[in-house]
N, C-alpha and C positions, 0 to 999 in steps of 0.2 A: 245328495246322499253319497257318502264315501263307501267304497267296497273294499273288502279285504284285499291286501296288496297281491296275494298270489293269484287272484281271480282275473286280473286285469288283461292278461295276454293269453289266457288258456282257452282250449276247446274242451268239450265234455263228451264222455264215452259212456253209453248206457249198457248195463249188464243185466240180462234176463237169466238169472242164476240157474233156474230149473233146466233151461235148454242150453246153457253155455257149454257144458261138458257132458259126456255120457253119464257120469256119476251124479251130476246136478247138485254138487255140494260146495260149501264154502272152501274147504281144503282143496278140492280139485280146481276151483277157479283161482285160488291163491297161486297155484303153480304157473298160471298164465301171466302173473304180474310182470316178471322180467321181460317177456315178449312185448307187453303193452308199453312198458317203459321205453324199450328200444324203439318202438314204433313212434313214440312221442306223446303218449297219453299222460296227462298231468292231473286230470279230474275225472273221477268215476262216479256215476250215479247207479247205485244198487237198487233194484226193485225190492219191495218189502221182504224182510227176512223172517217175519214173525209167523207163528202157527196160524194155519188156515182153519176156519170154522168147518165143522162136519155137518151141522144141521142145515138143511136146504142147500147143501154144497152143489155147485155146478160141475159136472163131469166127475171123474174119479179122483182128481187131485185138488180141484177147487181153484178159486181165484186168489192170487196174491192179495187182492184188495178186500178180502173178507177176513178180517183179523180177529182172532179169539183171545189173544193175550199180547198186549203192547210191549211187555218187558221180557219176552222169551223169544227163542229162535225156533223156527219150524224144525222138528227133529229130522225131517227128510233132508234138510240143508246142513245140519250139524248142531253145534252148541253155541252158547253165548261166548264161551272161551275161544271157539273157532273164529267168531266174529271179531273179538278183541285182537286175536293174533293176525287176522287179515288186515285190520286197520293199522296195526303196528308195522307189519311188513310193507304195506303201501306207503306209509309215512317214511319209512326207511329208504324207499326208492324215490322220494320226493313227489308222491302221488297223493292228492287229497281225495276224500270219499264223502259223498252225501248219500243219505238214506231216504228212500221213498217213504212218505208218511201219509197215512190215511186217517184224517181227523173227522171227516164228514159222517162216517158210518162205521159200524163194527159188524162182526158176525152175529148171527142170532144166538150163538152159544157163548158169547163173551160173558164173563161173570157179572158185568155191570147190568145186563138185562134182567138179572134176578135181584140183585141187591141195591141197584140204583135205577129202578124203572123210570123215575122222574128225570133221568138224564137223557131220555129218548123222546122222540116225537111220538105222539099218540093220536089215535083216531077218536071219533066222537064217543066211542064206547070205552075209551081209556086203554086201548090195546096198542101195543107196539106193532108197526106194520112195515112192509118192505119199502125201501127207498123208491119213490114214485116221482116221475116227471110228467108234467102236463103242458109242456111248451109246444109240442108238435101236434099234428092232426090226431094222433092216437097216444094214449098214455104209455109211458115206458116204465117197466118195473124191473128193478134190480132185486130179484127174488131171494138172493143169498145174503143180503145185508139189510140192516135197519139203521135209520137215521138218528143221529145224535142231536140233542136240543141245546143250542148255544145261548138260549135265554136263561139257562141255569148257571149261575156263577160258580157253583161247585164243580160242574163239568169242566168249565174253562180251566179252573185251577188244577183239576186232575189231569187233563190232557197235556197241559204244559209240563206237569211233573213227569209224565210218561216220556215226553220228548227230552226233557232234561236228563233223564236216566241214561239215554243213549249217548248224550254228550259227556256226562261225567264218567260213566262206566265203560264205554266203548271208544270214546274219543272221536266220535263222528264229527265231520267238519261242517255239516249243515244238512238241509233237508230239501227234497223235492216234494211239494205238498199237493196231493191229489185233489182234483176238483176244488181248487182253493177259493174260487169266487162263490161257492155255495155256502161258505162260512162268513160270518161278519168280519169286515176288514179290521175293526178295532180289536177283535180277538187275536188276529195275526200280529198286529202291532204290539200288543201286550206280550205275546209269546216271543217276539223278536227281542224286545227289551230284556226279558228275563233270561233268555238263552244267551244273548250277547254278554250278559253279566258273568256267565260261566266261561265263555270262550267266544271270540268273534266268529259269527256264523256266515255261511253263504246260503241264501234261500232262493229256491226256484219255485214259482207258482205255475201249476197247470191251469192257466187262465190267460186271457189277454185283457183283463180288466185293469185300466190304467191306474186307478186309485190304490191298487195293491202295491204300487211302487212308492207311495208316499213315505212310508216308514217301515214297511214290513218285508218286502221282497227285493232282492237284487235283480232277478230275471223273471221274465214271463215268456209264454209261448208265442212265437211268431207265426200264428196260424194264417195270417193274411198272406205272407210270402209263401208258406207251404201250399196253400190252396192255389195260388197263382202258378207255382211250379207244377202242380198236378195238371192245371189247364194247359200249360205249355207242353207237357208230356203228351196230352191228348190232341195236340194241334189246335186247341181252342184259344190260344193266346201266344204272344211272342215278344219280340223286342219292344214293340210299342207299349204294350201293357206293362212291361217291366220298367220302362222309362216313366210311365205314368205313376207307377207305384213309388218310385224314388221321389218323384215330384210332389207327392201328397204331403200335406202338412201333418206332422206327427201329433197324435193324441197323447203321446208319452213324454214324460220329463226327459231332459237331456241325459240324465244319469242312468236311465233305464237300460239294462241289458235286455236284449230280445234274443230268444233262442231260435236259430235257423236250423232246419232239418229237412232231409229228404225221406227219412224213415224214423220210426220208434216202435215200441211194442204194439201200440194201437194201430199205427199205419200198417205195419207188416201183417198182423194177424187179421185185421178187419177190413183194410182198404186194398192191400195188394203188395206184391213184391216190388222192388225197384224196377224190374223189367216190365211188370204189369202197369205200373203207374207212369213210367217215364220213357220206356223203350230205349232208343238210341240216344235220347237226350240226357240220360241219367248222370253221366260223369260231368257233363257241362254244367248241370244244375248243382251238382255237389261242389264244383269249383266256385260257383256263385255263393253257395251257402257259407263258404269259408272266406270270401273276399268282400261281400257286402257287410254293412254294419250289423253287428250281432255276434253272439257266441255260437259257433257251429257245433252240431251234435253228430256223433257217429253212433249208430245202433250196433251193438256187438254182433258180429257176423257179417256186416257189410264188407269188411276187408276180405272175406272169403266168398264174395259175390253171393250173398244169401239168395237162393233162387226159389224158395218156397215160403208160403205163409206158415209160420210156426203155430202149432196148436196152443191154445191159451189155457185150457183146463186139464191138459194131459201132458205126459212126458213126450218130448219131440226134439231130440238133440240137434243142434246145429251141425252141419256137415263141414268139417274143417280139413277135408282132403286137400284143398288148395287154398293158398293165401294170395290169389292172383291180383287182388287190389290192395294188398298191404303196402306196397311201395307207393302206390297212388295216394293213399291216405297219409302215409308217413310224410310225403312231400307237402301235402296240404297242411298238416299239423306244423311242420317246420316253417312253412310260409307264414302261417298265422303267428307263430311264436316269435319269429325273427324280424318282423316288420312292425315297428311302433304305430305306423299309420293304420294298421288293422286291429289295434287294441279294442277292447270291449267298452261300450258305453261312452262316457265323457272322455275317456283316455285315448280314443282313436280319432281318426280324421273323417270329415264328412265326404260324401260322394260328389264328385264333379263329373257330370255326363259329358261325353265327348262326341263330336260330330264326325262320323267316318264317311259320310256321303252314301251310305247304304243302310236303309231302314231295317234290313234283316239282322244287322249287327247290333249287339248291345255292348257299348264300350264306356268305360269310366276310369277315373283315377282317384286315388286317395293319397293325400300328402300331409305329412307331419314333419316339420323341420326339413331336414335334408332327405328324409325317407319318403320315397314316392313309389306307389304301386299302381301299375296300369294294367287293366284287364280288358280283353276283347273276347266276346263269345259269339259264335255263329249259332243263332237260335232258329235255324232252318235245316231242312233235310237236303239242301243242295249246297255245293261249294259257293262261296261268296268272295268277291273282290272288294276291297275297301281301302281307304286312305287313313293312315295313322302315323303320327310322328314324321310327317313330311314325305312319306313314301307309300307307294301302292303295295298292298299285301293281299294274301289270299288265305282263307281258312276253309277246310273241308267241312262237310255237313256235321253239325253238332260239335265242332272243334273249338278250341280256345287257345289263347296265349296270355301269359302273365309275365310282366316285366317288373322288376323291383330294383331300386337303387337306394343305397344307404348314404 
């Protein structure tokens, strides 16, 4: 599977629009685009922009993922015209934008629940019911949303038309698709074909299901690496487990992009801040997310050392008083962009593990032609001495070194 050329060397930056600025609007965020461009951001993932359902809403503002109208913009965020202007401004700066898309479910008060009840999953009494999961020890209910029924061909056609609207009318560059594996893979493959016919897309699945890469999605979530990083942060894993992870036979096709991340909206709001999850290991793990195979993600606010869990259903603006990690992330974005060996998917180089004589060190290289990147990370809370490139070296606790040659 080929990928759009602009995606091959980029990283991705997620925007939680409600919390990104005190205003929480599209226009207020647009004013930040020049800063992000200077930082090195070339691909933005916008969380859903659409109106949020009021019926059975969670909290006072509700969840982004409870959509009442696929073709409109939440008036709290602005207008459809504001969205068009944002994308035009981003494109003028050389930044691509993908939109979070919620195809598995809608709000209770989406018009479809009244005029197309057969587009929804129904219980034994023929009633629409909350999205329900029965995989764990206790059922989990998403009480603010109702599930769509993809056995109905008319729904499939309608949903693709809603996505196409944003491509044609707003010039979106692709989609991040919520809970993608809960929908039939053949639906996504059909959607991808039809959307690509309008404009070549970039598609990210919130899933780690390998068959989604067959013909539908460019990228999926690297949850396995994310969970390993959380274990390292808790002191429950280290360099050995990371070497084992590299050595595992991949279930994914060689062309698959995998998204590496230390945080995102779910991690921050429900799992913990970077400090809570990783402690002093945080920056070392961020370095690995940018240098191991995969596309690295920055969650908007991490460059300001986001120190609290943002509320999910209420207004809770990011504190931008300091941008103390902006230079750190700018350096990582430049490293990723400027080294062909670190390219995404089939365009980058494989990992070669290096023996340093110290099991606390995780070291590897990636080489493509004359470009070679060598990374060494101390995944322990004590200084470590090791041998690399024919000389003895030392790294302090949780420190790293990256060398590249073109």
